[in-house]
Structures are given as C-alpha cells and as structure tokens.
All heavy atoms as TSV, in Angstrom:
chain	resi	resn	atom	element	x	y	z
A	1	MET	N	N	-15.124	5.553	-13.491
A	1	MET	CA	C	-14.120	6.365	-12.859
A	1	MET	C	C	-14.337	6.807	-11.413
A	1	MET	O	O	-13.583	6.852	-10.449
A	1	MET	CB	C	-13.796	7.537	-13.777
A	1	MET	CG	C	-12.780	8.486	-13.407
A	1	MET	SD	S	-11.208	7.504	-13.555
A	1	MET	CE	C	-9.968	8.788	-13.137
A	2	ARG	N	N	-15.675	7.098	-11.192
A	2	ARG	CA	C	-16.254	7.552	-9.850
A	2	ARG	C	C	-15.880	6.455	-8.808
A	2	ARG	O	O	-15.533	6.734	-7.749
A	2	ARG	CB	C	-17.626	8.002	-9.970
A	2	ARG	CG	C	-18.116	8.571	-8.751
A	2	ARG	CD	C	-17.587	9.901	-8.410
A	2	ARG	NE	N	-18.259	10.426	-7.127
A	2	ARG	CZ	C	-17.606	11.312	-6.400
A	2	ARG	NH1	N	-16.313	11.682	-6.692
A	2	ARG	NH2	N	-18.140	11.621	-5.288
A	3	SER	N	N	-16.156	5.213	-9.109
A	3	SER	CA	C	-15.991	4.117	-8.138
A	3	SER	C	C	-14.494	3.897	-7.817
A	3	SER	O	O	-14.259	3.528	-6.672
A	3	SER	CB	C	-16.625	2.837	-8.687
A	3	SER	OG	O	-15.997	2.464	-9.922
A	4	LEU	N	N	-13.657	4.131	-8.868
A	4	LEU	CA	C	-12.207	4.011	-8.609
A	4	LEU	C	C	-11.760	5.029	-7.479
A	4	LEU	O	O	-11.055	4.743	-6.659
A	4	LEU	CB	C	-11.385	4.123	-9.731
A	4	LEU	CG	C	-9.896	4.130	-9.768
A	4	LEU	CD1	C	-9.470	2.766	-9.159
A	4	LEU	CD2	C	-9.318	4.544	-10.970
A	5	LEU	N	N	-12.317	6.404	-7.780
A	5	LEU	CA	C	-11.981	7.399	-6.847
A	5	LEU	C	C	-12.538	7.113	-5.324
A	5	LEU	O	O	-11.870	7.479	-4.264
A	5	LEU	CB	C	-12.494	8.675	-7.372
A	5	LEU	CG	C	-11.724	9.312	-8.507
A	5	LEU	CD1	C	-12.360	10.452	-9.032
A	5	LEU	CD2	C	-10.071	9.428	-8.427
A	6	ASP	N	N	-13.637	6.582	-5.368
A	6	ASP	CA	C	-14.318	6.217	-4.050
A	6	ASP	C	C	-13.431	5.071	-3.370
A	6	ASP	O	O	-13.148	5.203	-2.171
A	6	ASP	CB	C	-15.713	5.770	-4.250
A	6	ASP	CG	C	-16.687	6.834	-4.640
A	6	ASP	OD1	O	-16.270	8.102	-4.370
A	6	ASP	OD2	O	-17.742	6.479	-5.160
A	7	GLY	N	N	-13.084	4.131	-4.107
A	7	GLY	CA	C	-12.212	3.117	-3.513
A	7	GLY	C	C	-10.915	3.666	-3.038
A	7	GLY	O	O	-10.323	3.211	-1.903
A	8	LEU	N	N	-10.213	4.540	-3.732
A	8	LEU	CA	C	-8.894	5.162	-3.252
A	8	LEU	C	C	-9.135	5.928	-1.970
A	8	LEU	O	O	-8.209	5.979	-1.142
A	8	LEU	CB	C	-8.392	5.897	-4.460
A	8	LEU	CG	C	-7.791	5.048	-5.583
A	8	LEU	CD1	C	-7.244	6.089	-6.617
A	8	LEU	CD2	C	-6.624	4.181	-5.145
A	9	SER	N	N	-10.229	6.607	-2.034
A	9	SER	CA	C	-10.561	7.469	-0.731
A	9	SER	C	C	-10.793	6.515	0.412
A	9	SER	O	O	-10.445	6.925	1.542
A	9	SER	CB	C	-11.659	8.403	-0.966
A	9	SER	OG	O	-12.891	7.738	-1.089
A	10	ASP	N	N	-11.449	5.450	0.177
A	10	ASP	CA	C	-11.754	4.531	1.312
A	10	ASP	C	C	-10.302	3.967	1.773
A	10	ASP	O	O	-10.123	3.662	2.988
A	10	ASP	CB	C	-12.644	3.474	0.922
A	10	ASP	CG	C	-14.009	3.795	0.708
A	10	ASP	OD1	O	-14.384	4.903	1.184
A	10	ASP	OD2	O	-14.801	3.082	-0.010
A	11	LEU	N	N	-9.409	3.578	0.844
A	11	LEU	CA	C	-8.211	3.165	1.029
A	11	LEU	C	C	-7.325	4.148	1.875
A	11	LEU	O	O	-6.676	3.738	2.942
A	11	LEU	CB	C	-7.294	2.706	-0.103
A	11	LEU	CG	C	-6.002	2.025	0.088
A	11	LEU	CD1	C	-6.009	0.879	0.911
A	11	LEU	CD2	C	-5.321	1.847	-1.279
A	12	GLY	N	N	-7.359	5.428	1.522
A	12	GLY	CA	C	-6.676	6.392	2.213
A	12	GLY	C	C	-7.239	6.512	3.685
A	12	GLY	O	O	-6.354	6.839	4.661
A	13	GLY	N	N	-8.502	6.418	3.841
A	13	GLY	CA	C	-9.082	6.501	5.224
A	13	GLY	C	C	-8.597	5.280	6.134
A	13	GLY	O	O	-8.300	5.409	7.276
A	14	LEU	N	N	-8.580	4.074	5.462
A	14	LEU	CA	C	-8.146	2.924	6.152
A	14	LEU	C	C	-6.756	3.104	6.599
A	14	LEU	O	O	-6.339	2.772	7.728
A	14	LEU	CB	C	-8.380	1.645	5.249
A	14	LEU	CG	C	-7.798	0.322	5.825
A	14	LEU	CD1	C	-8.667	0.014	7.019
A	14	LEU	CD2	C	-7.835	-0.665	4.713
A	15	LEU	N	N	-5.918	3.488	5.621
A	15	LEU	CA	C	-4.402	3.750	6.063
A	15	LEU	C	C	-4.210	4.797	7.192
A	15	LEU	O	O	-3.380	4.575	7.940
A	15	LEU	CB	C	-3.530	4.088	4.766
A	15	LEU	CG	C	-3.473	3.000	3.834
A	15	LEU	CD1	C	-2.591	3.543	2.477
A	15	LEU	CD2	C	-2.801	1.837	4.338
A	16	SER	N	N	-5.020	5.844	7.069
A	16	SER	CA	C	-4.882	6.873	7.992
A	16	SER	C	C	-5.271	6.317	9.482
A	16	SER	O	O	-4.726	6.610	10.513
A	16	SER	CB	C	-5.591	8.080	7.714
A	16	SER	OG	O	-7.111	7.932	7.672
A	17	GLN	N	N	-6.349	5.600	9.517
A	17	GLN	CA	C	-6.786	4.968	10.714
A	17	GLN	C	C	-5.851	4.036	11.278
A	17	GLN	O	O	-5.665	4.078	12.508
A	17	GLN	CB	C	-8.249	4.246	10.471
A	17	GLN	CG	C	-9.389	5.095	10.370
A	17	GLN	CD	C	-10.702	4.323	10.245
A	17	GLN	OE1	O	-10.652	2.975	10.245
A	17	GLN	NE2	N	-11.780	5.055	9.980
A	18	LEU	N	N	-5.202	3.130	10.297
A	18	LEU	CA	C	-4.196	2.257	10.821
A	18	LEU	C	C	-2.964	3.054	11.334
A	18	LEU	O	O	-2.411	2.630	12.434
A	18	LEU	CB	C	-3.660	1.349	9.650
A	18	LEU	CG	C	-2.697	0.412	9.879
A	18	LEU	CD1	C	-3.105	-0.681	10.957
A	18	LEU	CD2	C	-2.048	-0.304	8.686
A	19	GLY	N	N	-2.573	4.168	10.716
A	19	GLY	CA	C	-1.502	4.915	11.280
A	19	GLY	C	C	-1.821	5.524	12.572
A	19	GLY	O	O	-0.957	5.429	13.547
A	20	ARG	N	N	-2.996	6.066	12.740
A	20	ARG	CA	C	-3.455	6.589	14.137
A	20	ARG	C	C	-3.447	5.478	15.131
A	20	ARG	O	O	-2.988	5.776	16.272
A	20	ARG	CB	C	-4.753	7.269	13.935
A	20	ARG	CG	C	-4.720	8.739	13.543
A	20	ARG	CD	C	-6.051	9.501	13.500
A	20	ARG	NE	N	-6.586	9.180	12.180
A	20	ARG	CZ	C	-7.925	8.857	11.995
A	20	ARG	NH1	N	-8.644	8.784	13.038
A	20	ARG	NH2	N	-8.342	8.778	10.776
A	21	PHE	N	N	-3.952	4.341	14.786
A	21	PHE	CA	C	-3.973	3.222	15.723
A	21	PHE	C	C	-2.430	2.835	16.195
A	21	PHE	O	O	-2.252	2.595	17.399
A	21	PHE	CB	C	-4.587	2.025	15.087
A	21	PHE	CG	C	-4.480	0.779	15.865
A	21	PHE	CD1	C	-5.385	0.499	17.017
A	21	PHE	CD2	C	-3.564	-0.243	15.533
A	21	PHE	CE1	C	-5.246	-0.539	17.744
A	21	PHE	CE2	C	-3.596	-1.448	16.338
A	21	PHE	CZ	C	-4.360	-1.520	17.420
A	22	MET	N	N	-1.660	2.756	15.222
A	22	MET	CA	C	-0.269	2.412	15.570
A	22	MET	C	C	0.474	3.483	16.434
A	22	MET	O	O	1.257	3.301	17.331
A	22	MET	CB	C	0.630	2.042	14.308
A	22	MET	CG	C	0.137	0.812	13.650
A	22	MET	SD	S	1.352	0.260	12.303
A	22	MET	CE	C	1.384	1.739	11.292
A	23	TRP	N	N	0.142	4.772	16.122
A	23	TRP	CA	C	0.790	5.876	16.856
A	23	TRP	C	C	0.260	5.829	18.361
A	23	TRP	O	O	1.110	6.132	19.222
A	23	TRP	CB	C	0.428	7.202	16.150
A	23	TRP	CG	C	1.114	8.285	16.724
A	23	TRP	CD1	C	0.476	9.191	17.580
A	23	TRP	CD2	C	2.403	8.722	16.558
A	23	TRP	NE1	N	1.443	10.191	18.022
A	23	TRP	CE2	C	2.564	10.029	17.313
A	23	TRP	CE3	C	3.492	8.416	15.752
A	23	TRP	CZ2	C	3.794	10.595	17.315
A	23	TRP	CZ3	C	4.580	9.126	15.715
A	23	TRP	CH2	C	4.830	10.289	16.514
A	24	ARG	N	N	-1.077	5.648	18.464
A	24	ARG	CA	C	-1.701	5.732	19.799
A	24	ARG	C	C	-1.244	4.639	20.730
A	24	ARG	O	O	-1.061	4.813	21.836
A	24	ARG	CB	C	-3.198	5.762	19.593
A	24	ARG	CG	C	-3.969	6.306	20.761
A	24	ARG	CD	C	-5.402	6.502	20.504
A	24	ARG	NE	N	-5.810	6.940	19.147
A	24	ARG	CZ	C	-6.660	6.286	18.269
A	24	ARG	NH1	N	-7.215	5.068	18.701
A	24	ARG	NH2	N	-6.992	6.740	17.110
A	25	ASN	N	N	-1.074	3.429	20.075
A	25	ASN	CA	C	-0.862	2.205	20.874
A	25	ASN	C	C	0.640	1.957	20.950
A	25	ASN	O	O	1.042	0.776	21.414
A	25	ASN	CB	C	-1.643	1.088	20.415
A	25	ASN	CG	C	-3.167	1.379	20.634
A	25	ASN	OD1	O	-3.494	1.745	21.748
A	25	ASN	ND2	N	-3.955	1.013	19.719
A	26	LYS	N	N	1.577	2.676	20.232
A	26	LYS	CA	C	2.979	2.552	20.314
A	26	LYS	C	C	3.399	1.190	19.560
A	26	LYS	O	O	4.195	0.469	20.288
A	26	LYS	CB	C	3.555	2.663	21.808
A	26	LYS	CG	C	3.120	4.020	22.467
A	26	LYS	CD	C	3.950	5.025	22.057
A	26	LYS	CE	C	3.820	6.302	23.003
A	26	LYS	NZ	N	2.950	7.311	22.568
A	27	LEU	N	N	2.752	0.926	18.556
A	27	LEU	CA	C	3.039	-0.402	17.900
A	27	LEU	C	C	4.042	-0.105	16.815
A	27	LEU	O	O	3.935	-0.296	15.576
A	27	LEU	CB	C	1.815	-0.893	17.316
A	27	LEU	CG	C	0.780	-1.397	18.317
A	27	LEU	CD1	C	-0.486	-1.870	17.613
A	27	LEU	CD2	C	1.290	-2.390	19.227
A	28	TRP	N	N	5.257	0.368	17.252
A	28	TRP	CA	C	6.339	0.660	16.279
A	28	TRP	C	C	6.890	-0.528	15.386
A	28	TRP	O	O	7.335	-0.383	14.303
A	28	TRP	CB	C	7.392	1.425	16.900
A	28	TRP	CG	C	7.081	2.550	17.654
A	28	TRP	CD1	C	7.211	2.662	19.120
A	28	TRP	CD2	C	6.553	3.758	17.311
A	28	TRP	NE1	N	6.746	3.917	19.420
A	28	TRP	CE2	C	6.302	4.607	18.381
A	28	TRP	CE3	C	6.302	4.283	15.913
A	28	TRP	CZ2	C	5.781	5.906	18.095
A	28	TRP	CZ3	C	5.711	5.502	15.829
A	28	TRP	CH2	C	5.578	6.235	16.969
A	29	TRP	N	N	6.678	-1.725	15.945
A	29	TRP	CA	C	7.149	-2.814	15.255
A	29	TRP	C	C	6.337	-3.188	14.054
A	29	TRP	O	O	6.660	-3.979	13.083
A	29	TRP	CB	C	7.085	-4.034	16.239
A	29	TRP	CG	C	5.824	-4.377	16.862
A	29	TRP	CD1	C	5.326	-3.858	18.044
A	29	TRP	CD2	C	4.853	-5.284	16.266
A	29	TRP	NE1	N	4.210	-4.324	18.244
A	29	TRP	CE2	C	3.837	-5.153	17.268
A	29	TRP	CE3	C	4.801	-6.020	15.124
A	29	TRP	CZ2	C	2.591	-5.953	16.953
A	29	TRP	CZ3	C	3.562	-6.718	14.974
A	29	TRP	CH2	C	2.550	-6.727	15.866
A	30	MET	N	N	5.070	-2.608	14.032
A	30	MET	CA	C	4.167	-2.880	12.915
A	30	MET	C	C	4.494	-2.007	11.704
A	30	MET	O	O	4.143	-2.371	10.655
A	30	MET	CB	C	2.704	-2.576	13.294
A	30	MET	CG	C	2.102	-3.743	14.053
A	30	MET	SD	S	0.403	-3.481	14.423
A	30	MET	CE	C	-0.319	-3.634	12.833
A	31	VAL	N	N	5.347	-1.075	11.833
A	31	VAL	CA	C	5.554	-0.154	10.791
A	31	VAL	C	C	6.491	-0.797	9.542
A	31	VAL	O	O	6.018	-0.783	8.488
A	31	VAL	CB	C	6.311	1.082	11.231
A	31	VAL	CG1	C	6.911	2.072	10.044
A	31	VAL	CG2	C	5.500	1.971	12.091
A	32	PRO	N	N	7.526	-1.578	9.833
A	32	PRO	CA	C	8.071	-2.296	8.717
A	32	PRO	C	C	7.241	-3.330	8.169
A	32	PRO	O	O	7.362	-3.546	6.866
A	32	PRO	CB	C	9.296	-2.952	9.515
A	32	PRO	CG	C	9.539	-2.134	10.744
A	32	PRO	CD	C	8.128	-1.765	11.110
A	33	VAL	N	N	6.374	-3.994	8.974
A	33	VAL	CA	C	5.381	-5.021	8.444
A	33	VAL	C	C	4.603	-4.310	7.347
A	33	VAL	O	O	4.320	-4.962	6.255
A	33	VAL	CB	C	4.712	-5.679	9.509
A	33	VAL	CG1	C	3.577	-6.616	8.981
A	33	VAL	CG2	C	5.632	-6.440	10.321
A	34	VAL	N	N	3.927	-3.189	7.756
A	34	VAL	CA	C	3.056	-2.508	6.874
A	34	VAL	C	C	3.617	-2.058	5.667
A	34	VAL	O	O	3.090	-2.070	4.532
A	34	VAL	CB	C	2.385	-1.340	7.644
A	34	VAL	CG1	C	1.441	-0.595	6.749
A	34	VAL	CG2	C	1.406	-2.002	8.889
A	35	LEU	N	N	4.896	-1.483	5.695
A	35	LEU	CA	C	5.598	-0.972	4.673
A	35	LEU	C	C	5.965	-2.067	3.686
A	35	LEU	O	O	5.806	-1.896	2.424
A	35	LEU	CB	C	6.854	-0.178	5.102
A	35	LEU	CG	C	6.722	1.023	5.813
A	35	LEU	CD1	C	8.028	1.768	6.336
A	35	LEU	CD2	C	5.965	2.098	4.888
A	36	VAL	N	N	6.372	-3.186	4.085
A	36	VAL	CA	C	6.774	-4.298	3.270
A	36	VAL	C	C	5.434	-4.733	2.468
A	36	VAL	O	O	5.441	-5.094	1.360
A	36	VAL	CB	C	7.383	-5.453	3.957
A	36	VAL	CG1	C	7.401	-6.711	3.189
A	36	VAL	CG2	C	8.727	-5.026	4.451
A	37	LEU	N	N	4.329	-4.887	3.230
A	37	LEU	CA	C	3.079	-5.217	2.704
A	37	LEU	C	C	2.644	-4.381	1.589
A	37	LEU	O	O	2.254	-4.687	0.569
A	37	LEU	CB	C	1.957	-5.317	3.761
A	37	LEU	CG	C	0.656	-5.806	3.321
A	37	LEU	CD1	C	0.665	-7.239	2.809
A	37	LEU	CD2	C	-0.365	-5.792	4.486
A	38	VAL	N	N	2.764	-3.072	1.817
A	38	VAL	CA	C	2.353	-1.931	0.777
A	38	VAL	C	C	3.232	-2.119	-0.435
A	38	VAL	O	O	2.816	-1.989	-1.502
A	38	VAL	CB	C	2.449	-0.655	1.558
A	38	VAL	CG1	C	2.365	0.470	0.310
A	38	VAL	CG2	C	1.302	-0.534	2.418
A	39	LEU	N	N	4.622	-2.330	-0.186
A	39	LEU	CA	C	5.496	-2.475	-1.294
A	39	LEU	C	C	5.092	-3.697	-2.226
A	39	LEU	O	O	5.103	-3.670	-3.399
A	39	LEU	CB	C	6.987	-2.637	-0.702
A	39	LEU	CG	C	7.974	-2.891	-1.808
A	39	LEU	CD1	C	8.106	-1.555	-2.654
A	39	LEU	CD2	C	9.272	-3.155	-1.058
A	40	VAL	N	N	4.804	-4.832	-1.523
A	40	VAL	CA	C	4.380	-5.978	-2.201
A	40	VAL	C	C	3.186	-5.779	-3.087
A	40	VAL	O	O	3.043	-6.167	-4.196
A	40	VAL	CB	C	4.277	-7.270	-1.314
A	40	VAL	CG1	C	3.610	-8.429	-1.938
A	40	VAL	CG2	C	5.481	-7.674	-0.707
A	41	ILE	N	N	2.130	-5.092	-2.459
A	41	ILE	CA	C	1.000	-4.744	-3.199
A	41	ILE	C	C	1.239	-3.922	-4.293
A	41	ILE	O	O	0.646	-4.182	-5.486
A	41	ILE	CB	C	-0.021	-4.162	-2.275
A	41	ILE	CG1	C	-0.538	-5.111	-1.199
A	41	ILE	CG2	C	-1.214	-3.521	-2.951
A	41	ILE	CD1	C	-1.380	-4.604	-0.137
A	42	VAL	N	N	2.148	-2.860	-4.192
A	42	VAL	CA	C	2.431	-2.024	-5.354
A	42	VAL	C	C	3.144	-2.804	-6.408
A	42	VAL	O	O	2.782	-2.736	-7.599
A	42	VAL	CB	C	3.340	-0.875	-4.847
A	42	VAL	CG1	C	3.964	-0.051	-6.043
A	42	VAL	CG2	C	2.557	0.106	-4.092
A	43	LEU	N	N	3.922	-3.734	-6.070
A	43	LEU	CA	C	4.666	-4.535	-7.099
A	43	LEU	C	C	3.647	-5.506	-7.865
A	43	LEU	O	O	3.816	-5.647	-9.012
A	43	LEU	CB	C	5.779	-5.294	-6.526
A	43	LEU	CG	C	7.028	-4.565	-6.087
A	43	LEU	CD1	C	8.020	-5.461	-5.435
A	43	LEU	CD2	C	7.684	-3.925	-7.360
A	44	VAL	N	N	2.754	-6.064	-7.126
A	44	VAL	CA	C	1.768	-6.914	-7.819
A	44	VAL	C	C	0.896	-6.045	-8.800
A	44	VAL	O	O	0.727	-6.508	-9.830
A	44	VAL	CB	C	0.940	-7.569	-6.741
A	44	VAL	CG1	C	-0.274	-8.313	-7.345
A	44	VAL	CG2	C	1.829	-8.637	-6.016
A	45	VAL	N	N	0.490	-4.931	-8.325
A	45	VAL	CA	C	-0.315	-4.024	-9.166
A	45	VAL	C	C	0.363	-3.606	-10.416
A	45	VAL	O	O	-0.184	-3.633	-11.554
A	45	VAL	CB	C	-0.797	-2.730	-8.480
A	45	VAL	CG1	C	-1.455	-1.873	-9.234
A	45	VAL	CG2	C	-1.850	-3.304	-7.311
A	46	LEU	N	N	1.760	-3.307	-10.188
A	46	LEU	CA	C	2.533	-2.760	-11.371
A	46	LEU	C	C	2.830	-3.932	-12.277
A	46	LEU	O	O	3.151	-3.729	-13.512
A	46	LEU	CB	C	3.822	-2.001	-10.857
A	46	LEU	CG	C	3.537	-0.693	-10.247
A	46	LEU	CD1	C	4.951	-0.193	-9.721
A	46	LEU	CD2	C	2.976	0.229	-11.290
A	47	ALA	N	N	2.911	-5.193	-11.860
A	47	ALA	CA	C	3.119	-6.321	-12.593
A	47	ALA	C	C	2.021	-6.491	-13.617
A	47	ALA	O	O	2.277	-7.215	-14.712
A	47	ALA	CB	C	3.362	-7.545	-11.731
A	48	GLU	N	N	0.834	-5.985	-13.377
A	48	GLU	CA	C	-0.255	-6.164	-14.397
A	48	GLU	C	C	-0.301	-5.062	-15.514
A	48	GLU	O	O	-1.130	-5.060	-16.269
A	48	GLU	CB	C	-1.565	-6.150	-13.486
A	48	GLU	CG	C	-1.699	-7.129	-12.407
A	48	GLU	CD	C	-1.828	-8.556	-13.178
A	48	GLU	OE1	O	-2.377	-8.654	-14.215
A	48	GLU	OE2	O	-1.225	-9.516	-12.392
A	49	THR	N	N	0.655	-4.172	-15.343
A	49	THR	CA	C	0.754	-3.085	-16.361
A	49	THR	C	C	1.841	-3.192	-17.385
A	49	THR	O	O	2.608	-4.260	-17.200
A	49	THR	CB	C	1.011	-1.678	-15.604
A	49	THR	OG1	O	2.163	-1.765	-15.008
A	49	THR	CG2	C	0.009	-1.452	-14.461
A	50	PRO	N	N	1.946	-2.462	-18.294
A	50	PRO	CA	C	3.115	-2.512	-19.311
A	50	PRO	C	C	4.393	-2.179	-18.727
A	50	PRO	O	O	5.434	-2.399	-19.327
A	50	PRO	CB	C	2.759	-1.472	-20.334
A	50	PRO	CG	C	1.309	-1.387	-20.225
A	50	PRO	CD	C	0.918	-1.404	-18.706
A	51	LEU	N	N	4.517	-1.790	-17.406
A	51	LEU	CA	C	5.817	-1.562	-16.727
A	51	LEU	C	C	6.326	-2.861	-16.234
A	51	LEU	O	O	7.541	-2.839	-15.652
A	51	LEU	CB	C	5.476	-0.575	-15.604
A	51	LEU	CG	C	5.091	0.774	-15.847
A	51	LEU	CD1	C	4.817	1.539	-14.653
A	51	LEU	CD2	C	6.161	1.469	-16.793
A	52	ALA	N	N	5.796	-3.988	-16.384
A	52	ALA	CA	C	6.209	-5.272	-15.765
A	52	ALA	C	C	7.667	-5.589	-16.276
A	52	ALA	O	O	8.411	-6.010	-15.433
A	52	ALA	CB	C	5.229	-6.362	-16.128
A	53	PRO	N	N	7.917	-5.519	-17.461
A	53	PRO	CA	C	9.433	-5.780	-17.915
A	53	PRO	C	C	10.429	-4.957	-17.109
A	53	PRO	O	O	11.613	-5.462	-16.870
A	53	PRO	CB	C	9.424	-5.502	-19.285
A	53	PRO	CG	C	8.097	-5.575	-19.866
A	53	PRO	CD	C	7.215	-5.079	-18.667
A	54	PHE	N	N	10.161	-3.732	-16.662
A	54	PHE	CA	C	11.054	-2.864	-16.096
A	54	PHE	C	C	11.095	-3.311	-14.603
A	54	PHE	O	O	12.212	-3.136	-14.005
A	54	PHE	CB	C	10.586	-1.479	-16.158
A	54	PHE	CG	C	10.708	-1.041	-17.675
A	54	PHE	CD1	C	9.355	-0.686	-18.307
A	54	PHE	CD2	C	11.806	-0.756	-18.311
A	54	PHE	CE1	C	9.437	-0.304	-19.627
A	54	PHE	CE2	C	11.844	-0.334	-19.629
A	54	PHE	CZ	C	10.670	-0.080	-20.174
A	55	ILE	N	N	10.117	-3.848	-14.120
A	55	ILE	CA	C	10.085	-4.201	-12.637
A	55	ILE	C	C	10.838	-5.480	-12.485
A	55	ILE	O	O	11.740	-5.738	-11.619
A	55	ILE	CB	C	8.623	-4.463	-12.191
A	55	ILE	CG1	C	7.906	-3.158	-12.194
A	55	ILE	CG2	C	8.621	-5.179	-10.758
A	55	ILE	CD1	C	6.381	-3.340	-11.938
A	56	TYR	N	N	10.792	-6.508	-13.452
A	56	TYR	CA	C	11.478	-7.747	-13.352
A	56	TYR	C	C	13.111	-7.396	-13.567
A	56	TYR	O	O	13.759	-8.287	-13.048
A	56	TYR	CB	C	10.987	-8.620	-14.450
A	56	TYR	CG	C	9.672	-9.144	-14.329
A	56	TYR	CD1	C	8.643	-9.192	-15.389
A	56	TYR	CD2	C	9.152	-9.516	-13.130
A	56	TYR	CE1	C	7.383	-9.481	-15.310
A	56	TYR	CE2	C	7.795	-9.797	-12.929
A	56	TYR	CZ	C	7.003	-9.907	-14.047
A	56	TYR	OH	O	5.586	-10.283	-13.895
A	57	THR	N	N	13.504	-6.530	-14.052
A	57	THR	CA	C	14.934	-6.156	-14.185
A	57	THR	C	C	15.441	-5.748	-12.810
A	57	THR	O	O	16.598	-5.746	-12.535
A	57	THR	CB	C	15.271	-5.116	-15.248
A	57	THR	OG1	O	14.499	-3.987	-14.880
A	57	THR	CG2	C	14.836	-5.544	-16.587
A	58	LEU	N	N	14.551	-5.318	-11.861
A	58	LEU	CA	C	15.040	-4.867	-10.623
A	58	LEU	C	C	15.470	-6.145	-9.744
A	58	LEU	O	O	16.265	-6.004	-8.836
A	58	LEU	CB	C	13.880	-4.225	-9.845
A	58	LEU	CG	C	13.492	-2.842	-10.352
A	58	LEU	CD1	C	12.252	-2.318	-9.506
A	58	LEU	CD2	C	14.651	-1.803	-10.343
A	59	PHE	N	N	15.011	-7.354	-10.139
A	59	PHE	CA	C	15.364	-8.452	-9.355
A	59	PHE	C	C	16.393	-9.284	-10.127
A	59	PHE	O	O	16.761	-10.160	-10.243
A	59	PHE	CB	C	14.059	-9.316	-9.092
A	59	PHE	CG	C	13.122	-8.557	-8.252
A	59	PHE	CD1	C	12.011	-8.099	-8.887
A	59	PHE	CD2	C	13.344	-8.251	-6.889
A	59	PHE	CE1	C	11.024	-7.327	-8.071
A	59	PHE	CE2	C	12.289	-7.638	-6.235
A	59	PHE	CZ	C	11.308	-7.188	-6.758
C-alpha cells in the first residue's frame, strides 16, 4: 500500500511540473492533448476493474 501512495505522489508531482511548464511557456495548445491523454489512461485503468461493463455502455 505504501508503494502505491508513493507512486501516486510521484504522479502528482509530475503533473504539477507539467502544468507549471505549460503555464510558464504559454503552451496552451498542449492542454487539450494532455486532457485527452489523461482521459484515455483513466478509461484503460477503469476497464480493468468491475466497472468495465458500465464504461462500455458509454460508447
């Protein structure tokens, strides 16, 4: 359980660094790309859970 929390905190740090980078360098065009990528990752992760039948009905 501890390693999972460490991994999530590392991911949070990575996302915050990416957000600061985009804000500082005015890379607004990257925001939709990152949002779609995060959405796809969430769908893939949820497809591995018992929630998969409910996700498939969305499409």
